[in-house]
N, C-alpha and C positions, 0 to 999 in steps of 0.2 A: 592458170586455167581461166575464162572469164565470162560468164552468163549472165544474161538478162543485167548487163551494166553493173553487177556487184564482183568486185576483185576480190577472189577467193583463195588466194594467196596471201599469207600472215606476213609481214616483217617484223622481227622481234625486236623490242623496243631497245636500243644501243645501253651498253652499262659501262659508265666510262669510271675511271677513279678518282679520287678528292683532287688532283690534278685537272681532271675536266678533260676532255677530246684535244688535240690537235687541232688548229686553225685549217688544214684539210680536210676534216671529216668531214665538211658539210660537201664538201666538192664531190664525194662518194654516195649522194643519196640520187638515186635514179628512179625513175619511173620503170613502171611493168614491160615496157618497150624497150629498154636498155638505155633512154637518153636521160640527160640529168632533169631531174625533178625542180620546178621551181619552188625556193624556199618560201614564195608566201602561198604556197600551196600545200606544204608540208607541215603537220604538227610539229611544233618548235620541239625538239628532243625526241620524240616518240617514234620517227619512222615511219609513221601511217599517214593517210591523207587527209585529214580533216582540213577544212579551207578557213585561211583568216581573212574573213570577209564581213564580220560585222564592225559596225563603224561605232563614232561616239555616241551620236544621236540615237542609233540602236540598243547600246550597251545600257546608256542613263534610262531608257523608257523601258527597258527590260526588268532595269533592277526597280522600277516604279511600277510597272505594271505586275510581278509576279507576286509583290505582297500585297497588292491591293485587289481583294475580293471581295465577297459579300460581309464579309464582317465588318468593315468599317461602315456600311452602308445600313446593315440589317441588325447583326447580331452584337452590334455595338448596344443596341437597345437592350439586348437583355442584361450588361454591366451597369448601365442606369440604373435600370429596374432593381438589382440586386444591391447596389451600393450608394445612388442617390448622385448627382452631378459632381459634388467636389470630391467625393471617393474616386472617380470616374477620370476627370479632370488629374488628379494627383497622382494616380497610378499611370495612367498613359505618357504624364511629362516625366514620371520617375525611369519607365523603363526607356524612354527617348535613352536618358543617359547611357545605360546599359548597350543599345545598339549602337551606341555613338565610340564605345569603348570597343566593339568586336569590328566597330566598320575599321578603326586605324589600324587594328590587329592586322584583318586580314589585308589592308590595303600595302601595309610595310612587308607581307608575307610576298603577295601576290604580284605586284610589280616588280619586285627583284626576281622573279623568275615564273613569268606568265606561262604556263602549263595549260592544258585541259584537267578538269577535277582537279585544283591545285591543291587545296585545303585538305581534300580525303591522300593525296599521294603525300603531303608532307607531313602527314599525321604520322605515315610508316617511315619516312624518310629521319625526322629527325627526333620522335620519340620513340616509338617501337614498333616493328612492324606488325604487331598483334594488336596496338593500338591504333593502328592504321586501318587494318582488316575489320574491328571493331567500328570504327567512325564512317567508314565508307559504306558497310552495310547500312547501319543505323540512319544515316542522311539518305540511302537510297529508300527504305522502308517508308521515311518520312514525306519524300516528294512523290512517291510511287501511290502513296494511301491518300494523299492531298487529290492525286487525279478524280479518284471516283468520288471523293468529295464535293469538288468543284460539279463535277457533271449530274452529281444527285440534286446538288443545287440548282443548276439550270433548270432542271425538270421542276422544282417547286416554285422557281420565280415564274415558267410559264404557264402553270396553271392560275395564277394570280388573273389571268385573264379568260383561261377556259381551259378545263380538262377534257375535251374530247380528242387531243392526240394522247395516245398510247403512253404510258409511262416507259414502255419498251423502245417502243419506236422513236423518245426523244434520247433515251441513253444510247439507242445505237447511232443516231445521227450524227449526235454529238462526235463519238468514239471515231465515226469515219470519217469526219472532219479532221481531227486532230491528225489521223494517221496522214491524210494527204498534205496537211501543211507539214508536219516532221518528216517525213519521206522526201518531201522538195530540198532543193538546196536550202542551207543554211539564211543564206541571205534572205530568201523568201519569211521564213520564220520571223526575221529579224526585221523584215519590211513590215510583215502583219502585227507583231508585237508591238512596233512603233506607232500606228493607228489606232490600236487598239487600246493602248497606253494612254496616248493623246485624249481618246474619251473618256478615260477614267481621271486623267489631270482636269478634264473642263467640267465632269462631274462634280470632283469634289470642290473645285475653284466657285463653280454655281452655286452649290449648297452652301457655302462659306458666305460668298454674296445676298445668297437669298435668307442665310439665316439674320443679318445685319440690316436688311430691309425692314425684315417682318417685325424685327423687335423694335424698331424706332417707330413703327406705327404703319409702315408702306404693306398695309392689308388690307382685305375687303372689310374688316371689324372696324380698320382704324385704331385698331388696340395697343398702344407702345407699348407693350408688357416688360421690355427689357429683361432685368433678371429676377423676375416676380417669381420663378419658381423654385431659384436659390433659398428664396424666404418662407414658401408656402409651396409645398409641404417641407422645405426644410433642403440644406446641402446635403444631407449625410443619411442613410435609413440602415435600418437593421436587418441582418439576414440571419436566420435562425434561433441566434440567442438575443435578450434585450438589453438596454443600457449600453454602455461604452462597448463591451465585449460584441455585441451582434455589430456595432456600428464599424469595429475592427473587423469582424470576420464581412462584413459588405465591401470592405476597403480591398480586400486580400480576393473577394471575389474577381475586383475589377481586376486585381494585378494578374492572375491568371489569366483574365480575357486578353489584357494588354500582350503577357507573354506570348500568346497565341496568333495573336493579330499582326505584329510590328514586327517586321524582319528586314530583309534588303541587301545588306552585303553580300551574302554567299551568294545571292543570285545574279550579282555583278561577277564575282568571282569565277561561276564556273562558265563563264561567258571568254574568260582569259585567253584559252586557246583556240579561240576563232574570232580574235580581236583583230584589228587591222593596226600597227603599231602600236601593242599594247602598253609599252612604257609611257609613253606619251598620253593615251586616251583612258588608262587606267585609274590613276590618280584624280584626274579631272572627277572622271564617272563617279567612285567613291565617294569623295566630297559632293558633288551635287545630290547624290540618291540620300543621301543623310538629310540635309539642309530640307530637300523637299519632303520625305518622308515624316520630318519630325515637324514640319508646319503643317501638312496635311491631319495626321493623327493628333496632336497635341490641339490643333483648331477644331478638328472633328468632335473630337471628345469634348470640346466645350460647346462647342452648336448644339449637341444633341441634348446637352442639360440645360440650356437657354431655351430649344424649343419644345420641350415636351418634360410635363412632372415624372416623376420616377414611379408616382401611384395612378399614371391616366388611364382608367379602365380598358380603353381601345387597345392599346400596347399591352397592357395586361394581358388581355383575352385573348389576342393574336399569339403571343408566347407560349399562353397554357396549353391555346387549342389548337398550335400548328396551322395557323392560316398561312396562306401559299404567297410566294412571292416577297414584295416588299412591303406588305400588309402590317407586320411588326415594326418598321422602318422607323424611327422617331420623327425621321424629316416627311414621310406620308402621312404619318398619324397628325402632326402638326399641319399641314396641308389640307386636312379633311375638317380640323377641329375648327381652322381659320375659314374654310370655304374657299378657298380654292381651286379650280375645276381643271382637269388636263395632267396636271403637272405629276399628280402622284402616275400616270401611265407612262411619264415619259422616265421620271425615276426609276421604276420598274425594269423600262426597255434596257439602261443606261446599265442598270446592275445585271442584267443580263449578260449583256458584254463584260462585263467587269468578270463577271464569274467564269465566263466562257474562256477570255483570256488570262487569266489566274491559272486555269486547267491545264491549259497551250503550256504557259510556261513552265508547270510543273512535268509535264512530259520532257519539254528539255533537259530540265535540270535531272530531272531521274535518270535519264539515260546516258546522260554524260558523267554522271555518278559511276554508273555502271560500265561505261566505258574506260574511264580513269581504275577503276578497280580490274578491269580484264588489263588494262597497261601493266599493273602492278604485280599481275600475276595472283591478283586474289579472287579472280572472278576467271569463269572458262574462258580460254582461250579463243574459243570462236568467236565471245563479244567484241574481239578486237578489229574485225570486218569492217570495213566501210564500203561506200558505194565508189566506185574510180571517178565519176565524174562530179559528184554533188559533196564526194565527205563526211556522207553522214552514216553513223554507226546504226545500221538498221536493224542488226540482230537486238540489238539493246533499245531502240525503239519500239520495238515489235516484243519485247519482253515488258516495257513499262504498259502497253497496250492491253497485254492479257492480265494485269492487275487492274486495269479501268474495268474489264469487264465484271468487276465486285460492284459496280454502278447497279446491275441488274437486281442485287440484293432489295433495291425500291420497287421491284415489280411486287414480292410479295409482302412488305414490311413497310410500315408507316416512314415515310421519307423523314421525318423530324427523327425518326429514332436511330435511322440510318445516319445522318449527320452529326449525329451526338455519339455514333460509336467510331465514328473516322475521328473524331475531333479529340476526345478522349486518348485513342491510341498514337496520335500523332504529337500531341502538344508535350507530353514528357521525351519523345522522340528529338524535339527541334530543340528542347533545352540541353538534354545530351550534345549534340551538335555544338551547341555555343560554350558550353564548357570544352567541349574538345580543343574547339579555336583556340579559346585561352591558353588551355596545354601547351598544344602547337606552338604558340607565338613565343612563350616563356623559354621554351627547348631550343628555337630558332633563334632567339637572342642572346640566350646563353652559349651556343655555341659559335654564333659570331664575334661574342668576345672573347672565346677560347682560342679561337683560330686568326685574329687580329683582324678583322673586317670592321673598319672603323663604320657609325652609323652615317657618318657625313658622305660616303660613296652610295648608300642607297638611292634609289631612285624616288622613295618615298619615306619620310622620316616622322612617326606620328609624336602626338604629343603626348604628355602625362604618364609615360612606359616606364618601368613594367606594370608602374600603380594600376592603369587602366584595364590592364590583363588582370590582375587579380582581383578588382574592382567585380570586372564581368563575369571571372570565373568563379567567384564566391557564391554571387546572387544567382547566377544561372543555376548551380549546383543546388543549392538550398531549395530553389523553384520547383525543379525536378522533382521533389518528394513533397512539394505543397500542393501540388497541382489536384491531385484525390484526395486531400484530407478529409473531405465531406463525408466520405463512405466511412469515416471512424467516430461521426458524431452519434451519439445516441439515437437509436432507431434508423439511421441512415444505411446501415450495412449492408450491401448488395453485391452480390459475387462478381455477376457481368461488368458492376461499372468497377470494381476494383481490378477486374482482370485487363481493363480497356486502360485504366488510367498508369497501372505499374506494369504491363508486360513488358514493356521493351526495357525497363527498369532492371529488371532480371534476364532478360536475353542478353544485355546487352556485355554483362561479365562473363556469361556463358561462351559469348562469342570471342571475348578477349584470352580467357583462361584457354578454350581449346585450340583456339591458334599456336597461343604461347604453346603450351605441352605437347602439341603434334610436330610443331616446326622448331621448338627451343629457341626461340627467340630472346632475345636481351635487351633490355633498354641500350639507347647508342650514347655512347659517352661524348660528351660536348666535342672533345676534340676530335671524336672521330666521325661525326655526322658529316653527310656527305653535301655542301651548301653547293659544290661546285656543278655536278652533276646537268646537264642540259644547258650549263649556263653559257657556254662556247655558241650554241647553236642561237640563244636567244640577241648574243654580241652579234653575229653574224647578221642574222635577221635584221636587226638594226642598220647596219653598213650598208646592207641592199636594199634597204627597202625605200620603194620609191612611190610617192603618194598618187592614188588615181583619180582622175575629177571627180569632183563631186557628181552626186545624184541624188 
């Protein structure tokens, strides 16, 4: 039965043995009218109808757009204030090596089997079904919680100009816009994200060029200040303690900020089930996203330390008093100090588009992660339903938008407080995701060796493996517990801060153990891991793929 364009009958995902289905399996895929369905419009291996309409340019920009939000332009100033320019630069550069290791782990697995919500489903297939349940719901909580975070950020940014529009109205308008974009066909989402991410790209490139020009004297004061602020007040600052310990704690604060700010490969992987020609498109996207993000975040962390001293009174006051918009941005602080008009307003407008775009990406990723959980039987079956014409998992999108209503907390609370709540909640969740990706990759690699699948046959072969997976896995696991360490310092104990920092650390083991005991799951032996499920459909799709004209 079909009503309002939504297909209300659900095709159960096919279950195949280790040998995979026969070559005629795909011929049996039919649409609801009894006619053979186009392989290009059927999610590979799921028997549902999400559409493969995201192109290479969409996916590359989605990966950039999803990870670049307000943190790179505004919140990065807090790291500068707490650790100093050298600590910020070292921490961001170091964390990019972790992201590189994660990127190649995901690239090897996802290009081998490009399906919807890949690493969530791989965690259950390659490690343990209970591990997949925990990973999937943890990732959903992270992505869904970031939606109200970015909505609240949009409200804060708009009040930079005026507070005439009520907070509730801004929140409602943003949620409605997200609904319109994400209920439409995924190609429209991809197109919108492409242009929004282009705006982010232009902004960060423009700010890097701006930094170079003003540091060599191309500013109204003709002051060629260069690296002056690395000498006075200095490259490092103390946080909480004094001396060497205080400077180390300042570095740790910068590292915590980097772990929240820098991501990317997970956003690319979530689009695998809706990518055209994924085994060709995705390797390029993974490589391009890493290089671009590394350039943006490493150079961005260097730029803010050049432009603004860590003890700048305007920046410190903006953070301590929660001044709105880009008022706390080191870039805006520098523009005001140098007497450059108009540019602060342009930066604030561009930061607004960055926040809106990031929130839109989170709606997409959260809905697809919930959809992947439903396909694996780890979320209610109703969430598998997609629209017939556009292939959008509408109930999953609706569930995420319900979580977005938490942004209305900013109506009755200080927006800066609400933002800190969401940051604390999701930072540990993101680090747990990263650790789970590394564990999943190691089990995937072990299964390939046990079943005699040569790495030379994989569409993408990562360098420095398995050492890269061990490196990223150990560091992200440690950082999961370091993120909220300040609550344990003398005089800093605060129950809400402790709960927001470590809630997911306690919830995830409960999810894992609860699912394991209820379903009596066990870890998959390497020789029994199903590496062939859905593989025949991927290969059939490749054989039948016909490039569509550029658009």
